[in-house]
C-alpha positions as CSV (number, residue, x, y, z in Angstrom):
1,X,-0.3,0.1,0.1
2,X,1.6,3.3,-1.0
3,X,2.3,5.8,1.9
4,X,-0.7,8.2,-0.4
5,X,-3.2,5.2,0.6
6,X,-2.1,5.0,3.7
7,X,-2.9,8.4,4.6
8,X,-6.1,8.3,3.2
9,X,-6.9,5.4,5.2
10,X,-6.0,6.7,8.2
11,X,-8.3,10.1,7.2
12,X,-11.3,7.9,6.9
13,X,-10.5,5.9,9.9
14,X,-10.0,8.5,12.0
15,X,-13.7,10.9,10.5
16,X,-15.4,7.3,10.9
17,X,-14.5,6.9,14.7
18,X,-17.0,7.3,17.4
19,X,-14.2,9.6,19.1
20,X,-14.3,12.2,16.7
21,X,-18.2,12.2,16.3
22,X,-18.6,12.6,20.0
23,X,-16.3,15.4,20.2
24,X,-17.4,17.7,23.3
25,X,-15.8,20.6,25.2
26,X,-13.2,19.7,27.8
27,X,-14.0,18.4,31.2
28,X,-13.0,21.0,34.0
29,X,-11.5,19.3,36.5
30,X,-9.2,19.6,39.9
31,X,-5.9,20.5,38.3
32,X,-2.9,20.5,40.6
33,X,-1.5,24.0,39.0
34,X,2.2,23.0,40.5
35,X,2.3,20.5,38.2
36,X,1.7,21.4,34.3
37,X,4.2,19.9,31.9
38,X,4.5,19.6,28.2
39,X,5.9,17.8,26.1
40,X,6.5,17.2,22.2
41,X,8.0,15.3,19.1
42,X,9.6,17.3,16.3
43,X,7.7,20.1,15.6
44,X,5.4,19.4,19.1
45,X,8.9,19.9,20.1
46,X,9.6,23.1,19.0
47,X,6.5,24.2,20.2
48,X,7.0,22.4,23.5
49,X,9.5,24.7,24.0
50,X,7.6,27.5,23.0
51,X,5.0,26.8,25.5
52,X,7.1,26.3,28.0
53,X,9.5,29.1,27.6
54,X,6.0,31.9,26.6
55,X,4.1,30.6,29.8
56,X,7.1,29.7,31.8
57,X,4.5,30.9,34.7
58,X,2.5,27.9,34.2
59,X,4.1,24.7,32.9
60,X,7.0,23.4,35.4
61,X,8.7,21.4,32.8
62,X,9.2,20.2,29.3
63,X,9.9,17.3,27.2
64,X,11.8,18.0,24.3
65,X,12.1,15.1,22.0
66,X,13.8,15.8,18.0
67,X,13.0,19.6,18.6
68,X,15.1,22.9,18.7
69,X,15.7,25.9,21.0
70,X,13.6,28.7,21.3
71,X,12.7,30.5,18.6
72,X,14.9,28.7,17.0
73,X,13.5,29.5,12.8
74,X,13.9,33.3,13.7
75,X,18.5,33.3,14.9
76,X,19.5,34.4,11.5
77,X,19.1,36.8,8.5
78,X,17.6,33.8,6.0
79,X,14.2,33.7,5.7
80,X,12.4,31.5,8.6
81,X,11.3,28.8,6.4
82,X,14.9,28.3,5.5
83,X,16.2,28.4,8.6
84,X,13.5,26.0,10.0
85,X,14.4,23.4,7.0
86,X,18.3,23.9,6.9
87,X,19.7,25.0,10.5
88,X,17.4,24.0,13.1
89,X,16.6,20.4,11.1
90,X,17.5,18.5,7.9
91,X,14.6,18.5,5.8
92,X,14.8,15.3,3.3
93,X,14.3,15.6,-0.4
94,X,15.1,19.8,-0.5
95,X,18.6,19.3,-2.2
96,X,20.1,21.8,0.5
97,X,22.9,20.2,3.0
98,X,22.7,21.0,6.9
99,X,23.4,24.1,7.5
100,X,22.9,24.1,11.4
101,X,23.1,23.2,14.4
102,X,21.4,27.0,15.2
103,X,23.0,29.2,17.3
104,X,22.4,29.2,21.0
105,X,23.0,33.0,21.8
106,X,20.3,34.1,19.4
107,X,17.9,31.9,21.1
108,X,19.1,33.4,24.4
109,X,18.8,36.8,22.6
110,X,15.5,36.3,21.4
111,X,14.6,35.0,24.7
112,X,15.6,38.2,26.8
113,X,14.0,40.6,23.8
114,X,10.7,38.9,23.9
115,X,10.4,39.5,27.6
116,X,12.0,42.7,27.6
117,X,8.5,43.9,25.4
118,X,6.5,41.6,27.8
119,X,5.7,39.2,24.8
120,X,6.7,36.2,26.9
121,X,6.6,35.4,31.0
122,X,9.6,35.9,33.0
123,X,12.8,33.0,32.2
124,X,13.4,33.4,36.0
125,X,10.6,30.9,36.1
126,X,12.6,28.4,34.6
127,X,15.3,28.1,37.2
128,X,13.5,25.3,39.9
129,X,11.9,23.8,36.5
130,X,12.6,20.1,35.0
131,X,13.6,19.3,31.3
132,X,13.9,15.9,29.8
133,X,15.5,15.8,26.2
134,X,15.9,12.6,23.6
135,X,17.8,12.7,20.6
136,X,17.9,9.5,18.7
137,X,21.5,8.8,17.0
138,X,20.0,7.4,13.9
139,X,17.5,10.4,13.5
140,X,18.8,12.4,10.3
141,X,15.9,14.9,10.3
142,X,16.7,16.8,13.2
143,X,20.5,15.9,14.1
144,X,21.8,15.4,17.6
145,X,23.9,18.5,16.7
146,X,20.6,20.3,16.8
147,X,19.3,18.7,19.9
148,X,22.7,19.6,21.4
149,X,21.6,23.1,21.4
150,X,18.6,22.4,22.8
151,X,20.3,21.2,26.1
152,X,22.6,24.6,25.8
153,X,19.6,26.7,25.8
154,X,18.0,25.5,28.9
155,X,21.1,25.4,31.3
156,X,21.3,29.0,31.2
157,X,18.1,28.9,32.7
158,X,17.5,25.6,34.4
159,X,19.7,24.2,37.3
160,X,21.9,21.6,35.1
161,X,20.9,18.9,37.7
162,X,17.3,18.7,36.6
163,X,17.8,18.5,32.8
164,X,18.3,14.7,32.1
165,X,19.5,14.1,28.0
166,X,19.1,10.7,26.2
167,X,21.0,10.7,23.4
168,X,22.3,7.1,23.3
169,X,20.0,4.8,21.8
170,X,19.7,4.1,17.9
171,X,16.4,5.8,17.0
172,X,15.4,7.6,14.4
173,X,13.0,10.4,13.6
174,X,10.3,9.1,16.5
175,X,8.8,8.5,19.9
176,X,10.9,5.5,20.9
177,X,8.4,3.1,22.9
178,X,8.5,-0.3,24.4
179,X,7.1,-2.2,21.5
180,X,5.1,0.3,19.1
181,X,5.6,1.2,15.6
182,X,8.2,0.8,13.2
183,X,11.7,-0.7,13.8
184,X,14.1,1.8,15.8
185,X,16.1,3.1,13.7
186,X,13.8,3.6,10.8
187,X,11.4,7.0,10.3
188,X,8.2,6.5,9.2
189,X,4.4,6.8,9.8
190,X,3.1,6.8,12.7
191,X,6.4,7.8,13.8
192,X,6.2,6.0,16.8
193,X,9.6,3.7,16.9
194,X,10.0,0.2,18.6
195,X,13.1,0.7,20.8
196,X,12.4,-1.6,24.2
197,X,12.3,2.1,25.2
198,X,9.1,3.7,27.0
199,X,10.0,7.5,26.6
200,X,6.4,8.2,28.1
201,X,7.5,6.7,31.2
202,X,10.7,8.5,31.7
203,X,9.1,11.7,30.5
204,X,6.7,11.9,33.2
205,X,8.8,10.5,36.3
206,X,11.4,13.2,35.4
207,X,9.4,15.9,34.9
208,X,7.2,14.6,38.0
209,X,10.2,14.4,39.9
210,X,8.6,10.9,41.2
211,X,8.6,7.3,41.2
212,X,5.4,6.1,39.3
213,X,2.8,3.7,40.3
214,X,3.1,0.7,37.7
215,X,0.8,1.5,34.7
216,X,-2.9,0.8,34.3
217,X,-4.4,0.1,30.7
218,X,-8.5,0.8,31.7
219,X,-8.8,3.1,34.6
220,X,-9.4,6.3,32.4
221,X,-11.3,7.5,29.3
222,X,-9.6,8.9,26.1
223,X,-12.2,11.3,24.8
224,X,-12.8,13.4,21.7
225,X,-13.1,17.4,22.3
226,X,-14.1,20.5,20.1
227,X,-11.2,22.9,19.6
228,X,-13.5,25.2,18.1
229,X,-14.2,26.7,21.3
230,X,-10.7,27.5,22.5
231,X,-9.3,29.1,19.2
232,X,-10.6,32.7,19.7
233,X,-13.4,34.4,18.7
234,X,-14.3,34.2,14.9
235,X,-11.8,32.3,14.2
236,X,-12.1,28.9,12.8
237,X,-9.2,26.3,13.8
238,X,-8.6,26.0,10.0
239,X,-7.0,29.3,9.8
240,X,-4.4,28.8,12.4
241,X,-3.8,25.2,11.5
242,X,-5.6,23.5,14.2
243,X,-8.1,20.6,13.8
244,X,-11.4,20.9,14.3
245,X,-11.0,17.9,17.0
246,X,-8.4,17.7,19.7
247,X,-8.2,14.3,22.3
248,X,-7.8,14.3,26.1
249,X,-6.8,11.1,28.7
250,X,-8.7,11.4,32.1
251,X,-8.0,8.8,34.5
252,X,-10.6,7.8,36.4
253,X,-9.8,9.4,39.7
254,X,-9.7,12.6,38.0
255,X,-13.0,12.1,36.8
256,X,-14.3,11.6,40.3
257,X,-13.0,14.9,41.6
258,X,-9.6,13.9,42.9
259,X,-6.7,16.4,42.4
260,X,-4.3,15.4,39.4
261,X,-1.6,16.7,37.0
262,X,-1.8,17.7,33.6
263,X,0.3,17.1,30.9
264,X,0.5,18.4,27.4
265,X,1.3,16.0,24.9
266,X,2.3,18.0,21.3
267,X,2.4,15.2,18.3
268,X,4.9,16.1,15.4
269,X,4.8,16.5,11.5
270,X,2.5,13.9,9.9
271,X,1.5,12.4,13.3
272,X,-1.8,14.5,13.6
273,X,-4.8,12.3,13.9
274,X,-6.1,13.1,9.9
275,X,-2.7,11.5,9.3
276,X,-2.5,8.5,11.4
277,X,-5.8,8.3,12.8
278,X,-5.4,7.9,16.7
279,X,-2.3,6.0,16.3
280,X,0.1,8.5,18.7
281,X,-2.9,9.3,21.1
282,X,-3.4,5.5,21.9
283,X,0.4,4.1,21.4
284,X,2.4,6.7,22.4
285,X,2.6,5.2,25.9
286,X,1.5,8.0,28.1
287,X,-2.3,7.0,28.7
288,X,-1.3,4.1,30.7
289,X,1.0,5.9,33.2
290,X,-1.3,8.7,33.5
291,X,-4.3,6.5,34.5
292,X,-2.1,4.8,37.6
293,X,-0.6,8.5,38.3
294,X,-3.4,10.9,38.5
295,X,-2.3,12.9,35.6
296,X,-4.8,14.4,32.8
297,X,-3.0,13.7,29.7
298,X,-3.9,16.9,26.3
299,X,-3.4,15.5,22.9
300,X,-4.5,19.1,21.2
301,X,-3.9,18.5,17.2
302,X,-2.5,20.5,14.4
303,X,-4.0,19.8,10.6
304,X,-2.5,20.2,7.3
305,X,-3.2,23.5,5.0
306,X,-1.8,24.6,2.2
307,X,-1.2,28.6,0.5
308,X,0.1,30.2,-2.1
309,X,2.6,31.9,-0.3
310,X,6.0,29.3,0.7
311,X,5.8,30.7,4.7
312,X,2.0,30.6,5.0
313,X,1.6,26.6,4.1
314,X,2.0,23.9,6.3
315,X,0.8,20.6,4.2
316,X,2.6,18.1,6.6
317,X,0.2,19.4,9.6
318,X,3.3,20.8,11.8
319,X,3.0,23.0,14.9
320,X,4.0,26.6,14.1
321,X,7.6,27.1,14.8
322,X,8.8,28.8,11.7
323,X,5.9,31.6,11.8
324,X,3.8,30.3,9.0
325,X,0.8,32.2,11.3
326,X,3.1,34.9,11.9
327,X,6.4,36.4,12.9
328,X,5.2,36.6,16.6
329,X,5.0,32.6,16.1
330,X,7.0,32.0,19.6
331,X,5.2,34.7,21.5
332,X,2.4,34.3,24.5
333,X,-0.3,36.1,21.7
334,X,0.7,33.6,18.9
335,X,-2.8,32.0,18.3
336,X,-1.6,28.4,18.1
337,X,0.1,28.9,21.7
338,X,-2.9,31.0,22.9
339,X,-5.6,27.9,21.8
340,X,-3.2,25.3,23.8
341,X,-3.5,27.6,27.0
342,X,-7.3,28.0,26.5
343,X,-7.7,24.5,26.7
344,X,-5.1,24.4,29.6
345,X,-6.9,27.0,31.5
346,X,-10.5,25.1,30.4
347,X,-9.2,21.6,31.8
348,X,-7.6,23.3,35.4
349,X,-11.5,25.2,35.9
350,X,-12.6,22.7,37.8
351,X,-14.8,23.7,40.9
352,X,-12.4,22.2,43.9
353,X,-9.5,23.9,43.0
354,X,-7.5,25.6,45.5
């Protein structure tokens, strides 16, 4: 079966699934505001860094799998899209050799400048946060040299002892799992790699700094929700390259009113539900650990869009980390960052908040 047919089949399966058909608003839960974290793969990893830094008063940690430093695509005099595809990553098939890695000083300057104009939260909030980093040694899409700069960037703001960097697993461009997905050293849909390594566990355990209880495959509910209510008045989700439908996993204890943590997980390019169905949200491994450890997992969804203008197009359904929604894509008021934060606030609006 060709990749095009695989994508078409995934889209049909997703659109006809009970989850997509039953999309509702997000539930209001009792969320521990000191335990809100974010992680992502590929474009989702770049986006996770942007969320973590822009809203450092909200997020207490980030997991970055094959991503880059803050404002990476804005760090050169080149057009942002060219910087993104040749310095912050190595886009396959573009015939341009990798020109990276990116300049950490440029990211630090962008951080300082954005804070000075009150476009992001105070970077000082990052001082007591925790960061998990993963770079597959066989990843040719976001080379390990790029992830090295993420460690260098965070080391300027975060206690180095709170940064864990895993870069000795022969994984391709994907999220390493215990037994899901393609071969460990491969790169291909659904961008889950069978590496006998549980990235989801390692991220949650490190960010929450606890020994997790054994996983539970049954004590929780994965539901679809309507993202339209979180993108802002008079804005269609498609206008900012977001899907109509997102997903949320709620453990049974959290549904019952217990105070819970919240972890936001951001998919990579070509890994959104329209491309791979619910493979990522069901097989990445977060839900089973979350169910046993009172952790709500939010899975916002981007979507593919096209435009005549190269810097405005998003044919792979990536999160905006190079500015296709505008030059301020890494600031608090960037439309995608704001939408995800609206989702976080909605989930944390339960009556039992203290």
